[in-house]
Legacy VTK file of the C-alpha trace (Angstrom):
# vtk DataFile Version 3.0
C-alpha trace
ASCII
DATASET POLYDATA
POINTS 392 float
-17.664 10.274 -15.447
-20.705 12.278 -14.269
-24.282 12.842 -14.934
-23.428 15.707 -17.269
-22.679 13.049 -19.844
-25.145 10.289 -19.518
-23.651 6.912 -18.734
-25.893 5.604 -21.634
-23.898 7.580 -24.134
-21.172 4.854 -23.930
-23.149 2.780 -26.414
-22.760 5.592 -28.943
-19.061 5.592 -28.438
-19.085 1.863 -29.274
-21.303 2.197 -32.373
-19.302 5.195 -33.729
-16.027 3.201 -33.371
-17.681 0.383 -35.140
-17.843 2.582 -38.201
-14.032 2.557 -38.198
-14.123 -1.341 -37.938
-13.285 -1.248 -34.084
-14.953 -3.619 -31.950
-14.850 -3.800 -28.010
-11.810 -5.738 -26.883
-14.029 -7.883 -24.614
-17.564 -9.179 -24.922
-20.310 -6.793 -23.552
-22.611 -9.801 -22.980
-22.227 -10.601 -19.216
-22.636 -14.302 -19.751
-19.824 -14.511 -22.477
-17.570 -12.281 -20.498
-17.813 -14.725 -17.592
-17.163 -17.660 -19.841
-14.180 -16.008 -21.480
-12.639 -15.024 -18.156
-13.002 -18.494 -16.675
-11.686 -20.070 -19.863
-8.378 -18.206 -19.530
-7.925 -18.856 -15.755
-6.066 -21.924 -14.251
-8.380 -24.387 -12.362
-7.274 -23.144 -8.938
-8.062 -19.449 -9.406
-11.063 -20.236 -11.635
-12.598 -22.365 -8.829
-11.805 -19.801 -6.161
-13.434 -16.842 -7.998
-16.324 -18.680 -9.586
-17.050 -21.335 -7.039
-19.837 -21.386 -4.578
-20.598 -23.576 -1.338
-21.862 -27.124 -1.719
-24.047 -27.912 -4.669
-24.222 -24.138 -5.665
-27.813 -23.847 -4.663
-27.347 -20.350 -3.053
-25.644 -19.047 -6.182
-28.565 -20.110 -8.255
-31.065 -18.854 -5.666
-29.426 -15.461 -5.995
-30.117 -15.198 -9.747
-33.602 -16.865 -9.484
-34.612 -14.207 -6.931
-34.127 -11.400 -9.584
-36.320 -13.513 -11.965
-39.254 -13.259 -9.683
-39.597 -9.515 -10.209
-40.460 -7.709 -13.527
-39.849 -4.057 -14.314
-43.146 -2.153 -15.263
-42.094 0.804 -17.452
-44.045 3.962 -17.561
-44.334 6.085 -20.783
-44.434 9.655 -21.814
-42.222 10.851 -19.104
-39.425 13.350 -19.691
-36.168 11.339 -19.225
-33.928 13.578 -21.434
-31.993 14.741 -18.336
-31.190 12.148 -15.807
-29.382 11.727 -12.429
-28.200 8.681 -10.772
-26.295 10.445 -8.038
-26.961 9.534 -4.338
-25.244 10.023 -1.015
-24.849 6.999 0.956
-23.517 7.101 4.519
-21.937 10.368 3.919
-20.217 9.306 0.619
-21.286 10.993 -2.518
-21.885 8.404 -5.188
-22.290 9.465 -9.000
-24.498 6.378 -9.199
-25.801 4.142 -6.421
-22.991 1.554 -7.100
-19.827 0.463 -5.332
-17.296 -2.263 -6.118
-17.718 -5.003 -3.679
-14.856 -6.364 -1.589
-13.325 -9.318 -3.408
-9.943 -10.957 -1.873
-6.840 -12.112 -3.699
-7.367 -10.270 -7.009
-4.025 -11.291 -8.179
-5.585 -14.545 -8.948
-7.283 -12.757 -11.749
-4.458 -10.392 -12.815
-0.843 -9.778 -11.714
-1.763 -6.171 -10.649
-4.801 -7.312 -8.810
-6.321 -4.579 -6.509
-4.153 -1.898 -7.866
-5.534 -2.253 -11.373
-9.020 -2.608 -9.966
-8.484 0.801 -7.937
-7.116 2.625 -11.000
-9.919 1.410 -13.108
-12.551 2.369 -10.544
-10.936 5.754 -10.156
-11.041 6.588 -14.000
-14.779 5.762 -13.906
-15.682 7.246 -10.576
-17.199 4.229 -8.997
-16.223 3.966 -5.162
-14.614 0.867 -3.961
-14.719 -1.394 -1.004
-11.237 -2.888 -0.279
-10.959 -6.291 1.205
-8.897 -7.329 4.129
-7.933 -10.377 2.265
-6.112 -8.319 -0.444
-2.879 -9.030 -2.201
-1.907 -5.363 -1.716
-2.041 -3.309 1.483
-4.774 -0.896 2.669
-2.305 1.910 1.940
-1.342 0.694 -1.593
-4.955 0.425 -2.725
-5.691 3.828 -1.234
-2.708 5.332 -3.243
-3.862 3.610 -6.458
-7.446 4.992 -6.028
-6.323 8.523 -5.628
-9.278 10.998 -4.593
-11.821 8.125 -5.220
-14.053 7.518 -2.268
-13.328 4.200 -0.797
-14.594 2.006 2.152
-12.713 -0.816 4.014
-13.912 -4.263 4.531
-12.972 -5.917 7.910
-12.560 -9.504 8.524
-12.669 -9.315 12.276
-9.414 -11.213 13.668
-9.278 -12.849 17.103
-6.721 -10.301 18.410
-8.694 -7.161 19.280
-5.570 -4.948 19.002
-4.939 -6.317 15.400
-8.743 -5.413 14.506
-8.062 -1.922 16.026
-4.848 -1.568 13.790
-6.730 -2.453 10.630
-9.413 -0.036 11.346
-7.096 2.766 12.330
-4.882 2.049 9.213
-7.936 2.385 6.986
-9.035 5.578 8.738
-5.650 7.184 8.196
-5.490 6.049 4.645
-8.776 7.943 3.953
-11.262 5.203 3.872
-14.713 6.536 4.702
-16.640 3.570 6.250
-15.879 0.234 7.947
-17.746 -2.681 6.369
-17.627 -5.729 8.719
-18.200 -9.164 7.076
-20.319 -11.285 9.458
-20.762 -14.444 7.322
-17.117 -15.656 6.996
-15.876 -16.409 10.421
-15.282 -19.833 9.028
-14.795 -20.842 5.382
-17.785 -22.400 3.843
-17.546 -25.917 2.097
-16.362 -25.003 -1.225
-15.806 -28.166 -3.571
-14.062 -26.300 -6.342
-11.271 -25.202 -3.892
-11.169 -28.450 -2.062
-10.908 -30.489 -5.136
-7.847 -28.497 -6.211
-6.629 -28.326 -2.632
-6.335 -24.735 -3.464
-6.228 -22.007 -0.668
-4.056 -19.130 -1.845
-3.550 -17.646 1.711
-1.452 -20.663 2.651
0.977 -19.613 -0.013
1.129 -16.116 1.392
-1.160 -14.621 -1.301
-4.159 -12.415 -0.291
-2.932 -11.849 3.473
-0.384 -8.944 2.955
-2.558 -6.765 5.106
-1.749 -9.071 8.014
1.851 -9.853 7.155
2.698 -6.136 7.062
0.810 -4.893 10.013
2.794 -3.910 13.026
0.419 -5.523 15.561
0.346 -8.813 13.533
4.157 -8.863 13.355
4.515 -8.272 17.031
2.453 -11.526 17.661
5.246 -13.592 15.754
8.569 -14.695 17.217
10.344 -13.898 14.018
9.426 -11.782 11.035
7.427 -13.341 8.262
10.482 -12.977 6.058
12.369 -15.334 8.172
9.592 -17.820 8.913
6.591 -17.564 6.486
5.093 -20.834 7.682
4.714 -19.716 11.250
3.292 -16.290 9.999
0.743 -18.150 7.896
-0.132 -20.288 10.964
-0.773 -17.115 12.945
-2.935 -15.594 10.107
-5.055 -18.892 10.033
-5.575 -18.494 13.806
-6.501 -14.788 13.351
-8.712 -15.089 10.421
-11.097 -17.962 11.778
-12.910 -16.064 14.464
-16.322 -17.541 15.200
-16.605 -16.153 18.856
-17.649 -12.613 17.642
-21.111 -11.546 19.044
-23.239 -8.430 18.950
-21.563 -7.400 22.225
-18.254 -6.874 20.401
-19.640 -4.082 18.282
-19.089 -1.752 21.289
-15.294 -2.329 20.952
-15.450 -1.640 17.321
-17.310 1.689 17.991
-14.609 2.628 20.387
-11.860 2.225 17.558
-13.612 4.544 15.081
-16.039 7.367 14.366
-16.485 6.045 10.752
-19.789 4.740 9.703
-20.051 1.030 10.337
-21.840 -1.415 7.891
-22.565 -5.040 8.794
-22.299 -7.210 5.783
-24.116 -10.477 5.508
-27.474 -9.553 7.049
-30.360 -11.598 5.785
-32.726 -12.089 8.596
-34.994 -9.203 9.624
-34.276 -9.837 13.269
-30.705 -9.445 12.679
-31.420 -6.169 10.960
-33.409 -4.996 13.990
-30.434 -6.025 16.273
-28.127 -3.959 13.957
-30.218 -0.853 14.324
-30.309 -1.509 18.251
-26.446 -1.604 18.278
-26.315 1.783 16.492
-24.662 0.752 13.141
-25.288 3.089 10.269
-25.723 0.543 7.397
-26.533 -3.139 6.884
-25.498 -5.017 3.605
-27.950 -7.668 2.468
-25.563 -10.359 1.214
-24.925 -14.058 1.395
-21.385 -13.746 0.223
-22.205 -14.376 -3.491
-23.323 -18.058 -2.464
-19.929 -18.960 -1.262
-20.718 -19.691 2.303
-24.009 -21.506 3.123
-25.293 -23.759 0.465
-29.235 -23.920 0.147
-29.589 -20.264 1.650
-32.062 -17.733 0.808
-31.456 -15.731 -2.467
-30.259 -12.340 -1.273
-32.799 -10.252 -3.215
-35.580 -12.281 -1.603
-34.301 -11.151 1.822
-34.029 -7.551 0.920
-37.593 -6.320 1.276
-38.027 -7.824 4.841
-34.583 -6.287 6.009
-35.726 -2.834 4.543
-39.017 -3.102 6.446
-37.200 -4.127 9.649
-34.771 -1.226 9.750
-37.636 1.070 8.845
-35.272 3.995 7.722
-33.263 3.870 10.916
-30.113 2.868 9.087
-29.195 2.582 5.451
-29.584 -0.740 3.581
-27.169 -1.878 0.845
-27.270 -4.935 -1.393
-24.961 -7.402 -3.177
-24.920 -11.031 -4.304
-26.046 -11.887 -7.830
-26.056 -8.599 -9.482
-24.917 -8.794 -13.206
-26.797 -6.173 -15.100
-28.339 -2.727 -14.842
-31.736 -4.167 -14.722
-30.617 -6.286 -11.646
-29.393 -3.182 -9.898
-32.630 -1.208 -10.707
-34.736 -4.060 -9.095
-32.580 -4.005 -6.039
-32.903 -0.261 -5.749
-36.650 -0.404 -6.326
-36.957 -2.926 -3.433
-35.279 -0.456 -1.156
-31.472 -0.703 -1.370
-29.696 2.618 -1.259
-26.841 1.324 -3.199
-25.763 -2.032 -4.655
-22.306 -3.631 -4.804
-20.944 -5.129 -7.965
-18.795 -8.192 -7.616
-17.743 -10.963 -9.945
-18.395 -8.975 -13.169
-15.546 -6.643 -12.500
-13.348 -9.412 -11.638
-14.062 -11.050 -15.118
-13.001 -7.709 -16.718
-9.878 -7.676 -14.501
-8.958 -11.084 -15.625
-9.401 -10.330 -19.274
-7.951 -6.826 -19.468
-6.514 -5.662 -16.244
-7.219 -1.977 -15.603
-8.983 -1.315 -19.047
-11.104 -4.430 -18.486
-12.290 -2.972 -15.150
-13.010 0.327 -16.841
-14.982 -1.348 -19.722
-17.138 -3.325 -17.327
-17.951 -0.463 -15.247
-18.877 1.923 -18.083
-20.950 -0.883 -19.608
-22.729 -1.517 -16.256
-23.526 2.138 -15.645
-24.702 2.539 -19.137
-26.988 -0.398 -18.654
-28.322 0.859 -15.377
-28.946 4.444 -16.909
-30.851 2.898 -19.818
-32.895 0.629 -17.580
-33.915 3.541 -15.451
-34.606 5.844 -18.424
-36.412 3.384 -20.555
-38.584 2.609 -17.491
-39.736 6.237 -17.294
-37.512 7.556 -14.532
-35.288 10.587 -14.755
-33.925 10.454 -11.186
-32.942 7.392 -9.284
-34.702 8.659 -6.090
-37.957 8.308 -7.990
-37.474 4.446 -8.307
-39.546 2.542 -5.729
-41.591 -0.619 -5.480
-44.066 0.858 -7.917
-41.548 0.074 -10.659
-41.904 -3.624 -10.179
-44.434 -6.358 -10.390
-44.084 -9.983 -9.147
-43.401 -12.223 -12.021
-46.666 -14.266 -11.469
-48.628 -11.043 -11.963
-46.696 -9.681 -15.001
LINES 1 393
392 0 1 2 3 4 5 6 7 8 9 10 11 12 13 14 15 16 17 18 19 20 21 22 23 24 25 26 27 28 29 30 31 32 33 34 35 36 37 38 39 40 41 42 43 44 45 46 47 48 49 50 51 52 53 54 55 56 57 58 59 60 61 62 63 64 65 66 67 68 69 70 71 72 73 74 75 76 77 78 79 80 81 82 83 84 85 86 87 88 89 90 91 92 93 94 95 96 97 98 99 100 101 102 103 104 105 106 107 108 109 110 111 112 113 114 115 116 117 118 119 120 121 122 123 124 125 126 127 128 129 130 131 132 133 134 135 136 137 138 139 140 141 142 143 144 145 146 147 148 149 150 151 152 153 154 155 156 157 158 159 160 161 162 163 164 165 166 167 168 169 170 171 172 173 174 175 176 177 178 179 180 181 182 183 184 185 186 187 188 189 190 191 192 193 194 195 196 197 198 199 200 201 202 203 204 205 206 207 208 209 210 211 212 213 214 215 216 217 218 219 220 221 222 223 224 225 226 227 228 229 230 231 232 233 234 235 236 237 238 239 240 241 242 243 244 245 246 247 248 249 250 251 252 253 254 255 256 257 258 259 260 261 262 263 264 265 266 267 268 269 270 271 272 273 274 275 276 277 278 279 280 281 282 283 284 285 286 287 288 289 290 291 292 293 294 295 296 297 298 299 300 301 302 303 304 305 306 307 308 309 310 311 312 313 314 315 316 317 318 319 320 321 322 323 324 325 326 327 328 329 330 331 332 333 334 335 336 337 338 339 340 341 342 343 344 345 346 347 348 349 350 351 352 353 354 355 356 357 358 359 360 361 362 363 364 365 366 367 368 369 370 371 372 373 374 375 376 377 378 379 380 381 382 383 384 385 386 387 388 389 390 391
C-alpha cells in the first residue's frame, strides 16, 4: 500500500464488490465494530480491552476533546494527487500512523500479536510491540517481516533486565524504544476487578519476561518447573514506581536507538524530556486506563507541542477512532498518531483479515478527510485547518 494508489480508493473496491452482492465481512462503522467485538468476547477479556480507570471519566474526556475542534475545509484546491508519507524518528511512514502497543492480544484472538503483525505488514502500517505481549519480541519481529517496528518498554525493577529487553529489541530490528511512563502501577480498573481478571497471573501476556535469559537467571528454578514463583517475580519486576528522570541516563547507555517517552501530558514534563535528550514524546493517558478524571489527551497536545518547540518530535494517542480524529491531532502538531483499540476490534472479529480491514478503512478515511478539507500533502495540515467548536 503506497501513495501511488490513494488509500481512499478502498471505498471503490467495496462498492464494486457490492455489485456482485459481496458485503464487507465486518462493519465499517467504528461504533458498530466496537459493539460487535465486545459482544463476542467473554466478560474478562472484554473488560480488560474495553475498560478504563474508575468511572471512565478519562475515556470520555478523550473523545470529548476531539469534539471541541472542528475541521474548516478549503475549496478549489488540486487534491487529485496526494501524499500522506512522513518520516518520524528516522522511520519512513507511508502515512503518519502506527499501531499503538497493546498487551495480551491473545485475549482478542488466539494468534494475538502475530496476526496483528502480519496484518500490519500487509497494509504497511508500522507497529509498536508491547512488553506485555503474548508472543516474544523476536516472534513479533519475524511475523512483521520487513515492516518498520518500534518496541514499547515497561521498565522493570532490575536494570539488567531492562537492558536485556532493549538489546533484544535492537537485535530483532526494532527502530525505536517507547518507554511507557504512566503504568508503574496498575490503575483502579473496576471491569477487571469485578471479574478478578488479570491475565498475567495465569502466564498470559508476560512471555517476554518468562523467556528472557536475565529474568530466568533471577529465578531459583525455571518457569516450567515453578510457574507461580516466576509470576511472583514478574509482579515484582513489572511494578516499578521508583523510576525518575535520572534513570534515563542508564537507558541511553543501553542503546543508540531513538527514545520516546509515552504518557507525557504536562508541558513541564515535555520540557524535562527535551532537557534529558530524548528524541520524542508521546502525548497519551493510556487510553483512559490509568488515572480517572484526567485531562483528555488531545486537550494536552497543543501545550506539549509548544513546550518542546521543535526540539523533539511529538506523537499522539488516546481516543483516536476515525480519520477525522487523526487529522485533528496532526493539525494540532502531532508528527504521527497511534491507533489503538480499533485494530483490536478488527483482530477480535477477524484475526489478521480483520486487522487489514480496519487499517485500510482507517487510512482511507484519513486520506479522504485530508483531501476533502483541501490538502494534497499531510505536511500542509496545521492549525489553520481547525477552528474551536464554539467559533464554528
